[in-house]
Structures are given as structure tokens and as C-alpha cells.
C-alpha positions as CSV (number, residue, x, y, z in Angstrom):
1,M,-33.8,10.3,-15.9
2,R,-31.9,13.5,-16.4
3,I,-32.7,14.8,-12.9
4,R,-31.3,11.6,-11.4
5,R,-28.1,12.0,-13.2
6,I,-27.7,15.6,-12.1
7,L,-28.5,14.7,-8.5
8,G,-26.1,11.8,-8.6
9,L,-23.3,14.1,-9.8
10,A,-24.1,16.7,-7.2
11,L,-24.0,13.9,-4.5
12,A,-20.7,12.6,-5.8
13,A,-19.2,16.1,-5.8
14,A,-20.3,16.8,-2.3
15,T,-18.9,13.5,-1.1
16,L,-15.5,14.4,-2.6
17,V,-15.5,17.8,-1.0
18,G,-16.4,16.3,2.3
19,A,-13.7,13.7,2.0
20,S,-11.0,16.3,1.2
21,V,-12.0,18.5,4.1
22,V,-11.7,15.5,6.5
23,G,-8.3,14.6,5.0
24,A,-7.0,18.2,5.4
25,A,-8.1,18.3,9.0
26,G,-6.4,14.9,9.7
27,A,-3.2,16.0,8.2
28,G,-3.2,19.1,10.3
29,A,-3.7,17.1,13.5
30,A,-1.0,14.7,12.6
31,S,1.7,17.4,12.1
32,Y,4.5,17.5,14.5
33,P,4.6,20.0,17.4
34,N,7.2,22.7,17.7
35,I,10.3,22.0,19.8
36,S,12.9,24.2,21.6
37,R,16.6,24.3,20.9
38,D,17.4,22.6,24.2
39,D,14.9,19.8,23.6
40,C,16.2,19.4,20.1
41,T,19.8,18.8,21.2
42,A,18.7,16.7,24.2
43,A,16.8,14.4,21.8
44,G,19.9,13.9,19.7
45,G,19.0,16.3,16.9
46,H,20.7,19.4,15.5
47,V,19.3,22.7,14.4
48,V,19.1,23.4,10.7
49,A,18.2,26.6,8.9
50,R,15.4,26.5,6.3
51,A,15.2,29.1,3.6
52,Y,12.2,31.4,4.2
53,A,10.9,29.1,7.0
54,G,13.1,29.8,10.0
55,E,14.9,27.1,11.9
56,A,14.0,23.4,12.4
57,C,15.3,20.5,14.4
58,A,16.6,17.6,12.3
59,L,15.9,14.5,14.6
60,P,17.5,11.1,14.1
61,D,14.2,9.6,13.1
62,G,13.9,11.9,10.1
63,T,11.4,14.3,11.4
64,T,12.0,18.1,11.3
65,P,9.8,20.0,13.7
66,A,10.0,23.8,13.8
67,I,12.1,25.5,16.5
68,T,10.1,27.8,18.9
């Protein structure tokens, strides 16, 4: 009985680790691509400075992709 409980806990932990890895990969794939200054202004956005992170483009839809 004790072995079953230990194996069940190990399986549950492995499942949680696998789910978090898949979630992190999905979040990375859903991130916005970089944009140039010209593309930013053409899309109706404006360039903003971010502390310690360089410049970004503030678009009208609320997204802020990084400036390349």
C-alpha cells in the first residue's frame, strides 16, 4: 500500500512538471515579434522607452512589442 502511494505521488509530480514545461513553451510561442520603428509608426503606435529593457512600440491595441 505504501509503494502505491509513493508511486502515485511521483506520477502526480511528473505530470505537474510536464504541464508546466508545456505551458512555458506555449507562452514563449505566443509572445509578440519584434517590430521596427518605421513599422511602429505606420501601424499607428508610438515608441516608448522602458527602464532597463530598451525601447518598445505602444500599439493602439495595447500590445508593446520590442523595437529592433
